[in-house]
C-alpha positions as CSV (number, residue, x, y, z in Angstrom):
1,M,0.0,0.0,0.0
2,R,2.8,2.2,0.8
3,N,4.8,1.7,-2.2
4,F,2.0,1.4,-4.7
5,V,-1.3,2.9,-3.5
6,F,-0.9,6.0,-0.9
7,S,1.5,7.7,-3.4
8,D,-1.2,7.7,-6.2
9,P,-1.8,11.2,-7.3
10,S,-5.6,10.5,-7.6
11,L,-6.0,10.0,-3.7
12,R,-4.9,13.8,-3.3
13,P,-8.4,15.4,-3.3
14,I,-10.0,13.0,-0.8
15,G,-6.8,12.3,1.0
16,E,-6.5,16.1,2.2
17,S,-9.7,15.8,4.3
18,F,-8.0,13.0,6.4
19,V,-5.1,12.9,8.9
20,W,-2.9,9.9,8.0
21,L,-1.2,7.6,10.4
22,S,0.8,4.3,10.0
23,L,0.9,2.1,13.2
24,D,3.4,-0.7,13.6
25,T,1.4,-3.1,15.4
26,E,4.5,-5.0,16.8
27,R,5.6,-1.9,19.0
28,E,5.0,-2.3,22.6
29,D,3.8,1.3,23.1
30,N,1.3,0.7,20.4
31,A,-0.2,-2.3,22.0
32,N,-3.2,-0.6,23.8
33,V,-4.4,1.2,20.5
34,V,-3.9,-2.2,18.5
35,A,-6.0,-4.1,21.3
36,K,-8.6,-1.4,21.2
37,L,-8.9,-1.6,17.4
38,G,-8.9,-5.3,17.5
39,V,-6.3,-5.6,14.6
40,R,-6.5,-9.1,13.0
41,V,-5.3,-8.7,9.3
42,L,-2.4,-6.8,8.1
43,P,-2.8,-4.4,6.6
44,T,-6.1,-3.3,7.7
45,L,-7.2,0.3,7.1
46,Y,-9.2,2.0,9.7
47,V,-11.0,5.3,9.5
48,I,-11.5,6.9,13.0
49,E,-14.1,9.4,13.7
50,A,-12.2,12.1,15.5
51,A,-14.8,13.6,17.7
52,R,-15.4,10.2,19.6
53,E,-12.2,8.5,18.6
54,T,-14.2,5.4,17.4
55,P,-13.6,3.4,14.2
56,I,-16.4,3.8,11.5
57,L,-14.5,1.6,8.9
58,A,-12.2,-1.1,9.2
59,W,-11.1,-2.5,5.8
60,P,-9.0,-5.7,6.0
61,G,-6.4,-6.3,3.2
62,S,-5.3,-4.1,0.3
63,L,-7.2,-2.2,-2.5
64,T,-6.5,0.1,-5.3
65,A,-6.3,3.7,-5.1
66,G,-9.8,4.2,-6.8
67,E,-11.3,1.7,-4.4
68,L,-9.4,3.2,-1.5
69,A,-11.0,6.9,-2.7
70,S,-14.5,5.3,-2.8
71,L,-14.2,3.9,0.8
72,L,-13.0,7.2,2.3
73,E,-15.8,9.1,0.4
74,D,-18.4,6.8,2.0
75,S,-16.8,7.1,5.5
76,A,-16.9,10.8,5.2
77,A,-20.6,10.5,4.5
78,A,-21.2,8.4,7.4
79,V,-19.8,11.1,9.6
80,R,-21.8,13.8,7.9
81,R,-24.9,11.9,8.1
82,G,-24.6,10.2,11.3
83,D,-25.1,7.1,9.6
84,Q,-29.0,7.0,9.8
85,G,-31.5,6.0,7.2
86,G,-33.1,3.1,5.6
87,T,-31.4,3.1,2.3
88,A,-28.9,0.6,0.9
89,A,-26.0,3.1,1.5
90,A,-27.0,3.7,5.2
91,S,-27.1,-0.1,5.7
92,L,-23.7,-0.4,4.1
93,L,-22.2,2.3,6.2
94,R,-23.7,0.7,9.4
95,G,-22.3,-2.5,8.2
96,H,-18.8,-1.0,8.0
97,R,-19.1,0.8,11.4
98,A,-20.1,-2.6,13.0
99,S,-17.5,-4.4,11.4
100,A,-14.9,-1.9,12.7
101,E,-16.2,-2.5,16.1
102,G,-15.9,-6.1,15.8
103,N,-19.8,-6.8,15.9
104,F,-19.8,-9.4,13.3
105,R,-23.4,-10.2,13.6
106,E,-24.8,-6.7,13.5
107,A,-22.4,-6.1,10.3
108,I,-23.9,-9.2,8.7
109,A,-27.4,-8.0,9.2
110,S,-26.6,-4.7,7.9
111,Y,-24.7,-6.0,4.9
112,R,-27.7,-8.3,4.1
113,E,-30.2,-5.4,4.5
114,A,-28.2,-3.3,2.2
115,L,-27.9,-6.1,-0.6
116,A,-31.9,-6.6,-0.2
117,T,-32.8,-3.1,-0.4
118,A,-30.4,-2.0,-3.3
119,P,-31.4,-1.4,-6.9
120,P,-29.7,-4.2,-9.2
121,D,-27.2,-1.7,-10.6
122,W,-26.0,-0.2,-7.1
123,P,-22.5,0.7,-7.7
124,R,-21.6,-0.4,-4.0
125,R,-23.0,-3.8,-4.4
126,A,-19.8,-5.5,-4.6
127,Q,-18.5,-3.8,-1.5
128,A,-21.5,-5.1,0.3
129,V,-20.9,-8.4,-0.8
130,D,-17.0,-8.2,0.1
131,G,-18.2,-7.0,3.5
132,L,-20.9,-9.9,3.9
133,V,-18.9,-12.9,2.8
134,T,-15.7,-11.5,4.9
135,R,-17.8,-11.1,8.0
136,L,-19.5,-14.8,7.7
137,A,-15.9,-16.2,7.5
138,D,-14.9,-14.2,10.7
139,D,-18.0,-15.4,12.4
140,Q,-17.4,-18.9,11.2
141,Q,-20.7,-19.0,9.3
142,L,-18.7,-21.3,7.0
143,A,-21.6,-22.7,4.9
144,A,-23.2,-19.2,4.4
145,C,-19.8,-17.9,3.5
146,V,-19.4,-20.5,0.7
147,D,-22.9,-20.1,-0.6
148,V,-23.0,-16.4,-0.6
149,G,-19.6,-16.2,-2.1
150,A,-20.1,-18.9,-5.0
151,D,-23.6,-17.3,-5.8
152,E,-22.6,-13.7,-5.9
153,A,-18.9,-13.9,-7.3
154,P,-19.8,-14.7,-10.9
155,K,-22.0,-11.8,-10.9
156,M,-19.5,-9.2,-9.5
157,P,-17.7,-6.7,-11.6
158,A,-13.9,-6.8,-11.7
159,G,-12.0,-5.4,-8.8
160,T,-10.5,-6.3,-5.4
161,P,-14.0,-7.1,-3.9
162,L,-14.2,-10.0,-6.4
163,A,-10.8,-11.3,-5.4
164,D,-11.6,-10.9,-1.5
165,V,-14.7,-12.9,-2.0
166,I,-13.3,-15.8,-3.9
167,R,-10.5,-15.9,-1.4
168,A,-12.9,-15.8,1.8
169,A,-15.4,-18.4,0.2
170,V,-12.4,-20.7,-0.8
171,G,-11.1,-20.5,2.8
172,C,-14.6,-21.1,4.3
173,A,-15.1,-24.3,1.9
174,E,-11.6,-25.6,3.0
175,Q,-12.5,-25.5,6.7
176,L,-15.9,-27.5,6.1
177,P,-16.1,-31.3,6.7
178,A,-15.7,-33.5,3.6
179,G,-19.2,-34.4,3.6
180,A,-20.6,-30.9,3.7
181,P,-22.6,-30.2,0.7
182,E,-21.2,-26.6,0.3
183,R,-17.8,-27.9,0.3
184,A,-18.6,-29.4,-3.2
185,R,-18.6,-25.7,-4.5
186,L,-14.7,-25.4,-4.0
187,G,-14.1,-26.6,-7.6
188,E,-16.4,-23.6,-9.1
189,L,-14.7,-21.3,-6.9
190,A,-11.0,-22.4,-7.6
191,A,-12.0,-22.1,-11.4
192,L,-13.2,-18.8,-10.9
193,G,-10.2,-17.5,-9.1
194,W,-7.9,-19.1,-11.8
195,R,-9.7,-17.1,-14.3
196,V,-9.4,-13.9,-12.3
197,A,-6.0,-14.6,-11.3
198,S,-4.6,-15.3,-14.8
199,D,-6.5,-12.3,-16.5
200,A,-4.2,-9.3,-16.8
201,S,-7.1,-7.0,-17.4
202,E,-8.4,-7.5,-13.9
203,P,-7.9,-4.2,-12.0
204,I,-6.4,-5.4,-8.9
205,L,-3.0,-4.8,-7.2
206,A,-0.1,-7.3,-7.6
207,D,-0.1,-8.7,-4.2
208,D,-3.8,-9.3,-4.4
209,R,-3.4,-11.2,-7.5
210,S,-0.6,-13.3,-5.8
211,D,-2.8,-14.1,-3.1
212,L,-5.6,-15.1,-5.2
213,Y,-2.8,-17.5,-7.1
214,D,-2.0,-18.8,-3.6
215,C,-5.5,-19.4,-2.9
216,V,-6.2,-21.2,-6.2
217,V,-3.0,-23.4,-5.8
218,G,-4.3,-24.6,-2.2
219,A,-7.9,-25.2,-3.5
220,L,-6.7,-27.3,-6.2
221,R,-4.5,-29.4,-4.1
222,E,-7.5,-29.8,-1.8
223,L,-9.2,-31.3,-4.6
224,G,-6.5,-33.7,-5.4
225,R,-5.6,-31.9,-8.6
226,K,-1.8,-31.7,-8.1
227,D,-0.7,-31.4,-11.5
228,D,-3.2,-28.4,-12.1
229,A,-1.9,-26.9,-8.9
230,T,1.9,-27.0,-10.2
231,V,0.9,-25.6,-13.6
232,I,-0.7,-22.7,-11.8
233,A,2.0,-22.3,-9.3
234,G,4.3,-21.9,-12.3
235,Q,2.2,-19.0,-13.6
236,W,2.2,-17.4,-10.2
237,A,6.1,-17.7,-10.0
238,E,6.4,-16.0,-13.4
239,F,3.9,-13.2,-12.7
240,L,5.8,-12.4,-9.6
241,E,9.0,-12.3,-11.5
242,R,7.9,-9.9,-13.8
243,Q,6.3,-7.6,-11.3
244,A,9.8,-7.5,-9.2
245,A,11.7,-6.8,-12.4
246,Q,9.3,-3.7,-13.2
247,A,9.6,-2.4,-9.7
248,P,10.8,1.2,-9.4
249,T,12.7,0.7,-6.1
250,A,14.3,-1.7,-4.1
251,A,11.7,-1.3,-1.4
252,A,9.0,-1.9,-4.0
253,R,10.7,-5.0,-5.2
254,S,11.0,-6.5,-1.9
255,V,7.3,-6.3,-1.5
256,F,7.0,-9.5,-3.5
257,D,9.7,-11.5,-1.5
258,A,7.3,-13.1,0.6
259,H,4.8,-14.2,-2.2
260,R,8.0,-15.4,-4.3
261,V,9.3,-17.7,-1.5
262,L,5.6,-19.3,-1.4
263,A,5.2,-19.6,-5.3
264,Y,8.9,-21.0,-5.7
265,A,7.9,-23.7,-2.9
266,A,4.8,-24.4,-4.7
267,V,6.6,-25.2,-7.9
268,G,9.1,-27.5,-5.9
269,A,11.9,-25.3,-6.4
270,P,12.4,-23.2,-3.1
271,Q,16.1,-22.5,-4.0
272,R,15.0,-19.9,-6.5
273,A,14.3,-17.6,-3.8
274,L,17.9,-17.3,-2.4
275,P,19.1,-14.9,-4.6
276,M,16.4,-12.4,-4.3
277,L,16.5,-12.7,-0.5
278,E,20.3,-12.3,-0.4
279,Q,19.7,-9.0,-2.3
280,S,17.2,-7.9,0.0
281,E,19.4,-8.5,3.1
282,R,22.2,-6.3,1.3
283,D,19.6,-3.7,0.6
284,F,18.0,-3.8,4.0
285,P,20.6,-5.0,6.6
286,D,18.2,-4.0,9.6
287,D,15.3,-5.8,8.3
288,Y,14.6,-9.1,9.9
289,N,12.4,-10.5,7.1
290,P,15.0,-11.5,4.5
291,P,17.1,-13.7,6.8
292,A,13.9,-15.1,8.2
293,R,12.6,-16.1,4.9
294,M,16.2,-17.4,4.1
295,A,15.9,-19.6,7.3
296,T,12.4,-21.0,6.0
297,T,14.0,-21.6,2.6
298,Y,17.2,-23.5,3.7
299,L,15.1,-25.4,6.1
300,A,13.1,-26.7,3.2
301,L,16.4,-27.4,1.4
302,K,17.6,-29.2,4.5
303,R,20.5,-26.8,4.5
304,N,20.1,-26.7,8.3
305,D,23.4,-24.9,9.5
306,E,22.6,-22.1,6.8
307,A,18.9,-22.2,8.2
308,L,20.2,-21.7,11.8
309,A,22.5,-18.9,11.1
310,A,20.0,-17.0,9.1
311,V,17.3,-17.3,11.9
312,K,19.6,-16.1,14.3
313,R,20.4,-13.0,12.3
314,A,16.6,-12.5,12.1
315,L,16.1,-12.6,16.0
316,A,18.9,-10.1,16.5
317,R,17.0,-7.7,14.2
318,A,13.4,-8.4,15.3
319,Y,11.4,-6.7,18.1
320,G,8.1,-7.2,19.8
321,P,5.8,-10.5,19.5
322,R,7.0,-11.3,16.2
323,K,10.1,-12.8,17.7
324,L,7.8,-15.7,19.0
325,R,7.6,-16.8,15.3
326,L,11.3,-16.6,14.8
327,W,12.1,-18.7,18.1
328,S,9.5,-21.2,16.9
329,L,11.3,-21.4,13.5
330,E,14.7,-21.9,15.4
331,A,13.2,-24.8,17.1
332,D,12.0,-26.2,13.9
333,V,15.6,-25.9,12.7
334,Y,17.1,-27.5,15.8
335,E,14.6,-30.4,15.4
336,A,15.7,-30.8,11.9
337,M,19.2,-31.0,13.4
338,G,18.3,-33.6,15.9
339,D,19.2,-31.2,18.7
340,E,16.1,-31.8,21.0
341,V,17.8,-29.8,23.8
342,S,18.3,-26.7,21.8
343,A,14.9,-26.9,20.3
344,R,13.4,-26.6,24.0
345,K,15.7,-23.8,24.8
346,S,14.1,-22.0,21.7
347,L,10.7,-22.7,22.7
348,R,11.1,-21.8,26.4
349,A,12.9,-18.4,25.3
350,A,9.9,-17.7,23.4
351,L,7.6,-18.1,26.3
352,D,9.7,-16.3,28.7
353,F,9.7,-13.4,26.2
354,A,6.0,-13.5,25.9
355,K,5.6,-12.9,29.6
356,T,7.3,-9.4,29.1
357,V,5.4,-8.0,26.0
358,P,1.7,-7.2,25.3
359,L,0.3,-10.2,22.9
360,T,-1.9,-8.5,20.4
361,A,-3.9,-9.9,17.5
362,G,-3.2,-13.8,17.2
363,Y,0.0,-13.9,19.2
364,A,-1.8,-15.2,22.4
365,K,-2.8,-18.2,20.3
366,L,0.8,-18.4,19.1
367,R,1.9,-18.5,22.5
368,D,-0.4,-21.1,23.6
369,A,0.6,-23.4,20.6
370,I,4.4,-23.0,21.7
371,S,3.4,-23.9,25.2
372,T,1.8,-27.0,23.9
373,R,4.7,-27.9,21.8
374,L,7.2,-27.5,24.7
375,T,5.1,-29.8,26.9
376,A,5.1,-32.4,24.0
377,H,8.9,-32.2,24.1
378,R,9.1,-32.6,27.7
379,S,6.8,-35.9,27.7
380,E,9.0,-37.6,24.9
């Protein structure tokens, strides 16, 4: 978003009506704000009503400059009108506000009302469908999430909401038990996702297109279509390489590092990630991400000594609760090396550190998972 959206000149007219803030969710001094907002997805765009300091919008994930401008205009309208009235637009804005406050059931009802009362050609329909399917997923209403997503996605116009709906519906379908009738719709969702991801004319950001490729590859594997998954993974990797080659700066190029690691692993060639990660570590010597990704790649290649050196470099640069993931990765490396004693020490270091920092977002669950893993080590 920083490299490809916020700098877009088209945002200037509406952007001047807002005060902008970038919040590092890992910093301890931001923990109270992160907890208050209920951050679950990175990135999430919040619009805060200044008078009451309450969120009126929480938009998970990225979106294009034009889509962002539309959301900001709607948010400004919600403040001006007090978000009252029975029109589809008012229901949509109530849904956004309820979503931002974490009231998923209320948000779902508001989005459904918006769709029920809107005319067929309503320009905000895709946004309402996106909000509804996303919140159904958040509320674990999996069957409804799949059905609404599969029914609505083929009728949606091109854009980020379409990609969001496909990804959310696929994720819900994959969580359903094998015998659930809604799970049978995974194939049609994967086919639509494949079409959207491979269509260069679709107006979505490169990282959203990459996420959609990832989603489709996973869905095809769930369906037992491994050969198709490998073909799509190859297209995914080629797309990312083109995007990285066209990036105007080193920072913009490194945006695609995490995606390329996943894509190269999906085609069975994780070693292809190493040159780009080495370049990123040279370009950004204080960033923990390149060595952390190197450690994951070296581990997949069974180059355990190099994986251990890389994860230790990452730990030396990281801060906040993200270090829990790195200690867990370090334990993975030690286990691969057959060093159970050191693996236990890594897990213990993670738990000791977890007592000293606020655990926002999903880090409490990660701490509990690490604790369970350490207990299992002790019982062996």
